[in-house]
RODO-2510 file (C-alpha; in nm, 4 decimals, decimal comma):
residues 254
     n   res          X          Y          Z
     1     m   -10,5021   -11,2908    -8,5009
     2     n   -10,3953   -11,0723    -8,7881
     3     d   -10,5095   -10,9419    -9,1185
     4     n   -10,4850   -11,3062    -9,2512
     5     h   -10,8005   -11,3638    -9,0644
     6     f   -10,9892   -11,1723    -9,3276
     7     k   -11,0360   -11,3979    -9,6346
     8     f   -11,2533   -11,3713    -9,9436
     9     s   -11,4726   -11,6494   -10,0194
    10     t   -11,7806   -11,7136   -10,2388
    11     a   -11,9934   -11,7063    -9,9325
    12     v   -11,9180   -11,3256    -9,8931
    13     v   -12,1087   -11,2751   -10,2190
    14     g   -12,3355   -11,5713   -10,1995
    15     l   -12,4981   -11,5087    -9,8810
    16     p   -12,6292   -11,1465    -9,9564
    17     v   -12,7086   -11,2265   -10,3092
    18     f   -12,9113   -11,5416   -10,2167
    19     f   -13,0874   -11,3447    -9,9257
    20     v   -13,2047   -11,0595   -10,1308
    21     l   -13,3015   -11,2688   -10,4248
    22     f   -13,5120   -11,4681   -10,1933
    23     l   -13,6872   -11,1409   -10,0984
    24     w   -13,7571   -11,0560   -10,4538
    25     i   -13,8984   -11,4147   -10,5285
    26     v   -14,1272   -11,3864   -10,2368
    27     y   -14,2597   -11,0414   -10,3498
    28     w   -14,3018   -11,1811   -10,7101
    29     v   -14,5000   -11,4840   -10,5847
    30     q   -14,7160   -11,2171   -10,3760
    31     i   -14,7883   -11,0157   -10,6908
    32     r   -14,8230   -11,2989   -10,9491
    33     f   -15,0567   -11,5066   -10,7477
    34     d   -15,2274   -11,2106   -10,5628
    35     f   -15,1365   -11,3829   -10,2090
    36     d   -15,2112   -11,1741    -9,9041
    37     f   -14,9016   -11,2172    -9,6915
    38     y   -14,9902   -10,9256    -9,4644
    39     q   -15,1730   -11,1899    -9,2318
    40     h   -14,8461   -11,3491    -9,1634
    41     s   -14,6900   -11,0112    -9,0612
    42     i   -14,6298   -10,9028    -8,6945
    43     y   -14,9338   -10,7775    -8,5075
    44     p   -14,8241   -10,6701    -8,1583
    45     r   -14,9602   -10,8570    -7,8571
    46     d   -15,1779   -11,0837    -8,0617
    47     l   -15,0943   -11,4458    -8,0558
    48     s   -15,1607   -11,4956    -8,4303
    49     g   -14,9402   -11,1964    -8,4712
    50     l   -14,6398   -11,3894    -8,3484
    51     q   -14,5804   -11,5920    -8,6639
    52     g   -14,4829   -11,2627    -8,8253
    53     v   -14,1565   -11,2636    -8,5944
    54     l   -14,0172   -11,5000    -8,8566
    55     f   -14,2204   -11,4178    -9,1561
    56     s   -14,2425   -11,0291    -9,1629
    57     p   -13,8762   -10,9563    -9,2727
    58     f   -13,9609   -11,1221    -9,6049
    59     i   -14,2814   -10,9369    -9,6684
    60     h   -14,2984   -10,5924    -9,8356
    61     e   -14,5458   -10,3470    -9,9349
    62     n   -14,4311   -10,2329   -10,2811
    63     l   -14,1264   -10,2366   -10,5062
    64     d   -13,9985    -9,9168   -10,3713
    65     h   -14,0125   -10,0728   -10,0210
    66     l   -13,8391   -10,3894   -10,1409
    67     y   -13,5682   -10,1949   -10,3201
    68     n   -13,4853    -9,9601   -10,0497
    69     n   -13,4157   -10,2662    -9,8256
    70     s   -13,2295   -10,4661   -10,0918
    71     i   -12,9300   -10,2378   -10,1424
    72     p   -12,8387   -10,1887    -9,7659
    73     l   -12,8807   -10,5741    -9,7166
    74     l   -12,6383   -10,6534    -9,9899
    75     v   -12,3880   -10,4101    -9,8483
    76     l   -12,4225   -10,5179    -9,4746
    77     l   -12,4608   -10,8821    -9,5324
    78     a   -12,1404   -10,8883    -9,7412
    79     a   -11,9558   -10,6755    -9,4695
    80     l   -12,0784   -10,9244    -9,1974
    81     q   -11,9951   -11,2331    -9,3985
    82     f   -11,6343   -11,1063    -9,4759
    83     f   -11,5366   -10,9600    -9,1272
    84     y   -11,7514   -11,1783    -8,8964
    85     p   -11,7888   -11,5113    -9,0836
    86     k   -11,8019   -11,7032    -8,7531
    87     y   -12,1066   -11,5080    -8,6386
    88     s   -12,2954   -11,4182    -8,9504
    89     f   -12,5529   -11,6972    -8,9333
    90     a   -12,6362   -11,6422    -8,5666
    91     v   -12,6432   -11,2604    -8,6138
    92     i   -12,8923   -11,2995    -8,8899
    93     s   -13,1118   -11,5693    -8,7428
    94     f   -13,1208   -11,4297    -8,3842
    95     g   -13,1327   -11,0727    -8,5204
    96     i   -13,4678   -11,1707    -8,6999
    97     l   -13,5999   -11,3507    -8,4000
    98     f   -13,5237   -11,1003    -8,1136
    99     s   -13,5975   -10,7903    -8,3164
   100     g   -13,9272   -10,9373    -8,4031
   101     l   -14,0113   -11,0324    -8,0535
   102     i   -13,9310   -10,6835    -7,9252
   103     t   -14,1472   -10,5438    -8,1985
   104     w   -14,4281   -10,7610    -8,1015
   105     v   -14,4091   -10,6416    -7,7437
   106     i   -14,3613   -10,2548    -7,8038
   107     g   -14,5049   -10,2114    -8,1382
   108     r   -14,8374   -10,0189    -8,2331
   109     e   -15,1420   -10,2184    -8,3148
   110     n   -15,0862   -10,2459    -8,6761
   111     y   -14,9165   -10,4727    -8,9192
   112     h   -14,5316   -10,4633    -8,9186
   113     i   -14,3579   -10,5840    -9,2413
   114     g   -14,0092   -10,5488    -9,4085
   115     a   -13,6640   -10,6346    -9,3567
   116     s   -13,5628   -10,2928    -9,2142
   117     g   -13,5435   -10,4201    -8,8688
   118     l   -13,2697   -10,6697    -8,9743
   119     i   -13,0899   -10,3827    -9,1492
   120     y   -13,0918   -10,1984    -8,8077
   121     v   -12,9555   -10,5290    -8,6485
   122     l   -12,6817   -10,5395    -8,8895
   123     v   -12,5960   -10,1769    -8,8715
   124     s   -12,5788   -10,1650    -8,4888
   125     f   -12,3804   -10,4850    -8,4596
   126     i   -12,1221   -10,4057    -8,7002
   127     f   -12,0744   -10,0511    -8,5631
   128     f   -12,0662   -10,1500    -8,1962
   129     k   -11,8537   -10,4581    -8,2530
   130     g   -11,5958   -10,2681    -8,4523
   131     i   -11,5498   -10,0065    -8,1752
   132     q   -11,5292   -10,2621    -7,9142
   133     t   -11,2430   -10,4645    -8,0816
   134     r   -11,0282   -10,1502    -8,1214
   135     y   -10,8888   -10,3177    -8,4324
   136     y   -10,8171   -10,0625    -8,6915
   137     r   -10,9825   -10,2429    -8,9901
   138     l   -11,2985   -10,3148    -8,7907
   139     v   -11,3056    -9,9590    -8,6446
   140     a   -11,2607    -9,8246    -9,0078
   141     l   -11,5643   -10,0685    -9,0924
   142     s   -11,7697    -9,9190    -8,8142
   143     l   -11,6869    -9,5596    -8,9369
   144     s   -11,7873    -9,6503    -9,2971
   145     v   -12,1218    -9,7969    -9,1818
   146     i   -12,1970    -9,4596    -8,9999
   147     l   -12,1032    -9,2742    -9,2882
   148     l   -12,3297    -9,4526    -9,5194
   149     y   -12,6374    -9,5253    -9,2868
   150     g   -12,5733    -9,2894    -8,9905
   151     g   -12,8961    -9,1057    -9,0874
   152     m   -13,1004    -9,4019    -9,0193
   153     i   -13,0677    -9,3381    -8,6381
   154     w   -13,3420    -9,0790    -8,6797
   155     y   -13,5906    -9,3445    -8,7559
   156     v   -13,5637    -9,5264    -8,4383
   157     f   -13,7790    -9,2312    -8,2803
   158     p   -14,1459    -9,2050    -8,2760
   159     d   -14,3343    -8,9504    -8,4994
   160     v   -14,0474    -8,8953    -8,7419
   161     d   -14,2587    -9,0696    -9,0074
   162     k   -14,5770    -9,2365    -8,8918
   163     t   -14,5856    -9,4532    -9,2253
   164     i   -14,2776    -9,6587    -9,1004
   165     s   -14,2302    -9,8996    -8,8083
   166     w   -13,9969    -9,7212    -8,5903
   167     e   -14,0525    -9,9740    -8,3264
   168     g   -13,9184   -10,2451    -8,5498
   169     h   -13,6125   -10,0105    -8,6244
   170     l   -13,5466    -9,9674    -8,2527
   171     a   -13,5982   -10,3359    -8,1823
   172     g   -13,3276   -10,4006    -8,4461
   173     f   -13,0964   -10,1470    -8,3044
   174     i   -13,1188   -10,2997    -7,9639
   175     t   -13,0872   -10,6467    -8,0718
   176     g   -12,7638   -10,5687    -8,2724
   177     f   -12,6091   -10,3882    -7,9859
   178     t   -12,6810   -10,6676    -7,7440
   179     m   -12,5367   -10,9334    -7,9701
   180     s   -12,2141   -10,7060    -8,0246
   181     l   -12,1698   -10,7583    -7,6378
   182     f   -12,2582   -11,1124    -7,6231
   183     y   -12,0472   -11,2483    -7,9092
   184     k   -11,6716   -11,2078    -7,8296
   185     t   -11,4112   -11,1674    -8,1049
   186     p   -11,0616   -11,2971    -8,0634
   187     e   -10,7657   -11,0697    -7,9834
   188     y   -10,6055   -10,9178    -8,2766
   189     a   -10,2366   -10,8876    -8,3126
   190     k   -10,1144   -10,5373    -8,2558
   191     p    -9,8994   -10,3965    -8,5332
   192     i    -9,5189   -10,4388    -8,4552
   193     v    -9,3473   -10,1096    -8,3516
   194     y    -8,9785   -10,0921    -8,4024
   195     d    -8,7497    -9,8691    -8,1954
   196     w    -8,6905    -9,6386    -8,4897
   197     q    -9,0753    -9,5768    -8,5249
   198     k    -9,1064    -9,4604    -8,1704
   199     p    -9,1560    -9,0882    -8,1217
   200     d    -8,8692    -9,0720    -7,8665
   201     f    -8,6228    -9,2541    -8,1010
   202     n    -8,2849    -9,0743    -8,1157
   203     p    -8,0471    -9,1959    -8,3986
   204     e    -7,7457    -9,0662    -8,2098
   205     d    -7,8108    -9,3272    -7,9293
   206     d    -7,8633    -9,6118    -8,1507
   207     a    -7,5773    -9,8688    -8,1653
   208     f    -7,6307    -9,9311    -8,5324
   209     m    -7,6549    -9,5813    -8,6468
   210     k    -7,3163    -9,5117    -8,4772
   211     h    -7,1523    -9,7214    -8,7495
   212     f    -7,2452    -9,4465    -8,9995
   213     d    -7,1171    -9,1039    -9,0564
   214     e    -7,3367    -8,8142    -9,1317
   215     n    -7,3010    -8,8816    -9,5016
   216     g    -7,4247    -9,2285    -9,4569
   217     n    -7,0941    -9,4023    -9,5183
   218     f    -6,9900    -9,6928    -9,2942
   219     v    -6,7636    -9,6412    -9,0307
   220     n    -6,5320    -9,9349    -8,8733
   221     t    -6,5640    -9,9135    -8,4963
   222     e    -6,3387   -10,0760    -8,2290
   223     v    -6,4646   -10,3119    -7,9594
   224     p    -6,3017   -10,2762    -7,6300
   225     e    -6,0924   -10,5929    -7,5111
   226     e    -6,3297   -10,6368    -7,2241
   227     d    -6,6433   -10,6511    -7,4276
   228     p    -6,8001   -10,9834    -7,4941
   229     e    -6,9179   -11,1046    -7,8283
   230     v    -7,1980   -10,8982    -7,9681
   231     f    -7,4807   -11,0104    -8,1928
   232     s    -7,7165   -10,7553    -8,3110
   233     n    -8,0000   -10,7757    -8,5765
   234     y    -8,1689   -10,4529    -8,7132
   235     y    -8,4936   -10,4731    -8,8935
   236     n    -8,6992   -10,2308    -9,1023
   237     s    -8,9903   -10,2911    -9,3235
   238     n    -8,7714   -10,3385    -9,6193
   239     f    -8,4245   -10,5040    -9,5252
   240     l    -8,2385   -10,6935    -9,2534
   241     v    -7,8737   -10,5970    -9,1477
   242     s    -7,6816   -10,8361    -8,9347
   243     y    -7,3270   -10,7950    -8,8109
   244     t    -7,0906   -10,9920    -8,5703
   245     v    -6,8137   -10,8313    -8,3958
   246     t    -6,5508   -11,0419    -8,1786
   247     r    -6,2417   -10,9510    -7,9835
   248     s    -5,9952   -11,1185    -8,2114
   249     e    -6,1237   -10,9415    -8,5212
   250     s    -6,0300   -10,5906    -8,5911
   251     e    -6,2881   -10,5260    -8,8609
   252     s    -6,6561   -10,5720    -8,8642
   253     k    -6,8190   -10,8366    -9,0912
   254     i    -7,1379   -10,7346    -9,2584
***
């Protein structure tokens, strides 16, 4: 697989926009009709709190909470859809499910709401999967994610901020890392390295370079009688030069 695997489509923009727009619609309904959605959030180790595994990512406390989750979701969902389109639906679905279940098991006895758990799933999955592939574009994506959201790692620890659900963040981080190990990406084609690009390349030993003098002028060379017919192709990123030398010909044909 090569760079042609990464192709832009309407889904790259459509998926994150639709997802975030849905979050805003849910919040508008909550405010407009004064619905109490907190009863549908995660409440750890309570059977009624299990419904929050599915519903809590779509519930937010206020506009600041919703806004702070919307921007990272737009960026991370777009990156997921562009670089890992085959796994995007599974990562989102199972990410919500398993991060919610872990939060239900380890969380404090309080209501846990918000899409931040999914954000940690995405950050963790994209970072670890890119490092695992060792493919330069995906590694660069991993480093970009760390550059943008690396500071989020502190919020997976308790007592950093008692008003946030660090359990949900930790659950998302664990879930994303686990899925990065579970979902296997195809082998990516390694860039072609030509002889002249290798560090030990010596122009004086190259058969093609011997046909040129120190000023870059082509010099005819004689081929010994006992040598067989020689065919050589020399490539670089801009041109291809081919020449054929036979016993019966005293001059090289370019």
